[in-house]
N, C-alpha and C positions, 0 to 999 in steps of 0.2 A: 329439518328446522325444527327447533324445540316450540312447541305449538304456544306455549304462556308465553314464548318472547313476542307476538305476534298480536297485532290488533288487526292491521290490513295491510296486503298489500296493493299497491296503484300503481299506475303508469299518469307520472305527473305528464299534465300537457303537453305533448313534444320531446319529452326528455325517456330516456330509458327508464326501465321498470326501478321502479324503490320501492323499498319497503320499510314499514312504518310500526313501530317499537311500539309497545306499551308504556304510557306516560309516566314519568316520573314524579311524584307529587310530596312538595314538602308544606310543612304547617305552617299558618299564617302568622300573622303578629300575635291576636288573640288565642291564637292556641299555641303559645311558645311557652315556655316553663321560665324563661327570662324574664320576660313581660319590658324588660326596659330598652328596646330596640335597636340592643347591640348583638353582637355575638355570631355563629355562624351553624348552619346545618350542611351535612354531607351523606349524600348517597351514590351506592355503588351501583351499576348493573354490570352481568354479565349474561354472556349470551356464546354462542356457534353459528357462524356461517356456512354452509357447503361450498364446494365446487360449483359454481354457477348462480352465484348469487346475486342479484339485482346489483348494480353497477352504486347506485347511493341506499345507503340504509339510515333513518332518522330515526331519533330519539328525542320525542319531547319532552319538554322539561315544563313544568306547571312552576313560575315562578310567581310565589307572591309579593304581596306590598312591600316597600320597605328595603327592598335590598340594595347594597350599596356596590358589592364587585360579588361577579359570577365568575368562577375560576373550574376548570376541567381537565382532567388528567386522564391519560388513557394506557392503554399496552394490550399487544396480543402474543399469542405463541408463535413460534417462528419453528417447523418442526423439521426435523430432515427431509431433503425429498432427493427422487433419483435425479443424477446427471439427466439433463437437458428439462428439467421440470421444474416452473416458476413453485415458488416458494411464497408465500405468507407476505405479503404488504399492503397497508391501510391507511387510508391517509385520514383526517378530522377537520371538520370548519364548524359553522356555527351561524343560526338564525336567530333575529329577535322574533319580537312578538306581532312584527308585520306581516311576517308566514313566509313561506319556501317558495311561494309560486315561481316559475321562471323570467328570470328577467326582473324581477319583483324587488320592492324598497328592503326587505327584511335580512339581507345580508350582513354581518357581522365580523367575517375572517374567516381565512383558509390560509392553514400552515401544509397542507399536505402533509407527508409524511415526516418532514424537517422539525417537528416538536414531540414529546410524547404530554405536555401543559400547557395551557395558555390561561389568559385572567383578562375580563375585562370590566373596564367600571367608568363612571362617564368622565373623570379626567385623567385616563390613563388605561393603555389596553398592550398585552405582549406584540411585539412589531408582527404583521400579518393579519392583523385585526384593529378594529375600528374601537374607538375611546366615543362613548358616548351614554347615556340614561340605561340602567338595567330595572327597563319597565315592567311590570306585571303583567301576564299575560303566559302564554304558551312558545317558550322558546322552542329550536330543533337544533341538536347536536347531530350533525351530518357526519355517518362514518363512509370513506370508498374503499372499499376491497376492491383495489388494485389487481391483483394477481392473487389467487386464492389456491391454498396446498392440496392434492388428493385428500388428506387427512381434514382438510376446512381449516377454519380457521374460527378459534374462541380467543375472545376479545373481554375487555371492562376496563368500565369508563368508570369515571367517580365526579361526583358534581358535587361542589361545595359553593353556598350563597352566604355572603357575608353583608351581617344587616346592619344600618346604620346612615348617616347622613350621605347623599348620592354623591357632594362635588360637582362641580362644574366642568361643563365639556368646551378646553380651548378651541377658538376660532382657528381651524388650519392656514398656512400661509403655504402659498405654492411659489414655483418656479415663475420666475417673469417669463413672456413668449417670444421674447427676440431680448439678444444682445448685441453688442456694437457693432461689432464683425467688419468686414474690409467694402463693403458695397458688393455689386455685382461680383463674383470670383467660385472658386472653387473650395467647397468646406469640408472638413473630415469630420467622421461622426461614427457610433456605434447605437444602436437603437436595439439590441440586445442584452439587457444586463439584468445580473440578480443582486439584492444584497439580502441581509439577515432577514429582511421581510418575507423573502420565503425562503428554498432552499440556499440560498446563497451564502457566503460566510464573510462577505465584505459589508461593512458599514457604508450608508452612505458616503460618509466622509472619507475612509477609505477608495470607494469608489471613483469620487470627483476624484484621489489624487493619480489615483491609475491613470485615470482621464487626462489629465492635466502631463501627465509624463510620456504618454501615447500622442503629445499635440495633435489630440482634435480639439474642435472647433463645437461640437454637440455631443451629447449622449441621449438615450431616453432609457429610463428605468421602467421594466418589464419585468416585473416579479409575478410570478405563479398566481392565477389565478385570484389576485389581490391589489387594492389599488390602498395599502395603507402607505406606503410608500411613498407616495405625492406627496405630503404633508414632513417628511421626514430631510428633507432638503434645505433646511429654512437654514440660512445663512451661508449656505455653501457656493451659489453662483456668484459668478463674477461678469463684467464686460466683453469679458474673452471666453465663457464657456457660456454655450446656452444649454440648459435640462429642461429635455420635453417628458412629458409623464405618457405613459402607459398600462401594458397589461398583458403578461403571455397565456393568451386563453387556452386550456390545457385539457381539452377530449379527449377521451377514450382512439379517437379516430384521427389524430394528429392534431398539434398544435401552431396556433395563428397568434403573432406579434401584431397588435393592438399601437400603432407609432404614432404618438401626437396625440391622442385623445384627451378631453377637457378632463383639468385636474377633480378626483375626486369621482368620475364615473367608473363604474362597475360596469362589467360584460360580461354573464354568464357564460360558464362552462360545459355545465350538464347536460349533455346531449350528444347524441352519434350520428354519421351521418346516414343512416338507415330513418332515425327520425327527420329528415327534411327540413332542420329549424335554422342551418348554420345562416342561409340567407336573412334569416330574420337580424340576427346576430350582429352580420355583417355590416348590414344597414345601421343598425345602429352605433357600432363604431364611423362610421362618414356621420351619421349624425352627431355625433361629440367631437368633430373635428377631427379623426383618425386614418390614419391608411390602413388597408386590410392587406398584412404581408404572410402568407403559409410561412412557416419557421422549418428548417431542416427538413424536407422533404421525402429523405429515404435515410432518415437517423435509423439506427436501430435498435432505440430505447423501446420498451413496451407503449405501444400506444401513439409511437412518436411518426409511424407509417403516413403520408396525410391521403386523406379518401376523400376528401370531399370538393375536388376538381378546381379549377381556375380561375372560373368565369364568375366571382367573385372579390376574386387578388385584386389592387392594384399595386402588387410589384408581387416578386415573390423572391425570398432567402436561395441562393443556388450555392453560397459558399458561409459555412458554419465552423467557425473555432480552425483550428489547427486543419489542413487541409488532408481530406481521406479518402476513401472510396465513393462514399454515398454523396460526397457531392462533386465528384464528376458523374454518378447516375443522374442526380440533380442537372447538372447544367446541360447531359444530354439533353435528358425531359424538355427543359425550359429552349435549348435552342429548335428542338419540332416544335413549339408554339412558336416561335420567329417566324417558321417555314410555314406554318398554316396561316397565322396572320399574311405573311406574302400571297400565297396563294387566295384568301377568301375576303382580302382586303380592311378584315375586321381590325378593334385595336391591339396591340400588340404588348407584351407583359414584360417589365423592363427586371433584370435582375439586380440584387443587393447582396451583400455581404454584411454577417456582424460576427461576432465574437461568443455568441451565448454566455460570455464568463461568469462563470460562481466563485470561484477561490483560488488561490494562488496554490499551481502555478501556471493558472488560465492568466491568456494574457488580452487585456482593455486591447480591443482596438486591434486586433489580429482574426478577422480581418478587419477594414474598413472601408465603408460605403464614402466615397467621397464624391460630391454633389455641386454641380454649377447651381447657385443660385440669386438670386438678384440681392438680398441682404441675410443677417443671421438671425432666420426667425423660425417661426414654426410655420406659418403659411407658407414661405419661402421655400424653404427646406422643401417641404413635402409635394409642392409644384416642381422644383425640380427631379423629385423619384418618379412622380405621375410622368414626365414628360420622358424620363431615361434617359437623364442629363446629367450621366452617372457612371464611374468605374469602380473599381474595387484594387486593394493592395492588400500586402500584407503587415505593413508598416508604413511609417510616416516619412520613410527615407525613401521609400518609391517616387518618383514623379515622372508625369509622363503626360503627353500631348498625343492629340491623336484627331486626324481630319481625312477627308476625301477632299481632291481639288481637281477641278475640270479646266481644261484648255484656255476657255474666255475668262477664268478668275472666280467661275462660282464654286463654294467649297461647302461643305458641312462639317461639323463634327458630331460628337458623340450623341447620341438619340435624335439627330434631324434624317433630314433626306435630302438628296443632292440629286435634283430633276434635270436630268440627261436623256440624249435619244438614245436607245437601247445598244447603240454598237459605237457608241463616242467614245474614247480611250476618255480614261479618268484616273487617278495616282492618289495611292490609299500612302500618307505617311502617318509614322509613326515615331517620337522624340520619347527616348526612356533613359531615365537614370536611374542610379539607389540599386540594383537590385542583386547585387554582386556576382561572382564569379560563375561561367561553366553555365551559363541560361540562353536559353531561346525565344523568339518570338515569331510564334505563327498567327497566320489570319488565316479567321475563318468566315462558311459562307452557307448559302442556303446546300451547298453541295459539299461541305464538310470542310477539310483544310487542306488549301492550296495552294499555302506557299509558310514555308518554313526556314526560318536560318539561325544560326548561332551571334548572338551579341558577343563585342569585342571582352577580352578578357576583367577588363575596369568595372563593366554590368550597365553600360552607358552606349550611346550611341543612336541613329538614326535610319532606320529602316523602311524602304521606297517599295511600291509593287505596283504593276500598271493592270489595269483590268478594266471591263464594260458591264455596265446592267443588264446586257443578254448573258453575261457569263456569272455575275453574282449580283445576286438580289440584294443583299446587304450583307455588308462584311462587317465584323470585330477584331478585335486583337484579344490575344493571350501571354504573358510571360510567364515562362514555366522555370522552375529548378532539372538539370541534368536529373537522368530518373534515378533514383537512390540504390536499385536492384540491376542497373546496367540494361536495363530493359528487358529481364526475363518474364515479368510478370504482362508484359504487353500495353501496359499502362504508360500514358508519358509521364513526365513528374510532375512535381508537384507547385498547383500555380501560385506566380509572384505577383501577378497582376491579370486583369482583368479588363474589359468597355464592354458597355453598350453597345450595339449596332448603329450602324449609318446607311440607310437605305438610299439604294440608287433606284431611278428608274421615276417616271411621271405617275405612277400608280399612287392614290391617294389612301389610306391607312385612317380607317378613324378611331 
């Protein structure tokens, strides 16, 4: 590393290592030649980062009085690398004069690698950034060298300060926490979605239009490591659509959906599993009224694999976007947690599904989480998810009802428990429609798949199976397409719909 670029290397409290560069200094008003309070100044900083550079590189910027707007642009080289080797990828964001402490108040925006430039002023900001005064003090541009090629990464950052009257910051208008709804009912939603406020291509208006086309009742905006989209849905909600605010917290050891956090609440992402910091930020999500939902735990992108464990989770995203083998692995892992819950008597972890849609042709609502809730509100939807009253479908065309019934009329639905003697016969019943031809149903228990049958060609039907609590500690349903490869891979067909379990027996799960 070039020594002249380096002021100090620090380990922020609870964070992966960070490098702080020498500060960029601008002239104060009395030192500037124009003297009229207007004009602008520009500085460019160049440097080199080797392979193994810290996760975050901070460039301090000494901002003088009288600045109306700060603008930043950056670039870096992308050399050829051998096959199988990661090339250069570098993210960017900024913190203001209030500091860069983890979880502190200084956060002003993060665009990751989606933008090469951004601007912030009191009355406006580039999507992914927060408008507000450009106060005097030490700001920090943060570079995130996500991957670095063997040759290293050469970067250039250009900072422009524009002087003048600061303007006024508009008061944000956030979506309401409740929509009209249908009383106690099954509500369809997608709570992992991206817009132009991170690396998505849809505007908030386009996202809402796609959600309505998918016949969703609720959505959650979850842009990466920023909350700027929370105030961008003004005028887009209606009594038929609940818009929740949240964030996809994108760490180097996995991503987590903070679903339904209070509008404007930012949750930090600058830590790894080895820093033992996730518990603190999971608590912050809950303190802000949100759910902690690990996203695509076995995704194949760099940094996507979930390394923090599930002890802090309220639910887990078992199906992300178009169904792929990594979802199959996640479902198998999740099913193992159900077995562990049965064995220990501890809390079980509900499964949910989200589209993670960023742009066309990715489909909003593929898949969608269907929640039994008392009303269409943030609190009720979250309560339904925590209780596991959830099933997942590839589209609104799919309809199902799933329950287990005992001989004396006792019954339990998705997420519930049927309290019966170990050897008392029970009937498992699934009614399904709208799934298309060549689909099958299977019932999965703590012993695995114990019953599978084909649906009629029209894609609708009722499937019944008899069992006991001694044979199946829980049962859940899967509806699947035919195997695309005719079974050559040994994998089952892609998922059409799946339920959370119904538990059988007298044991209580905390």
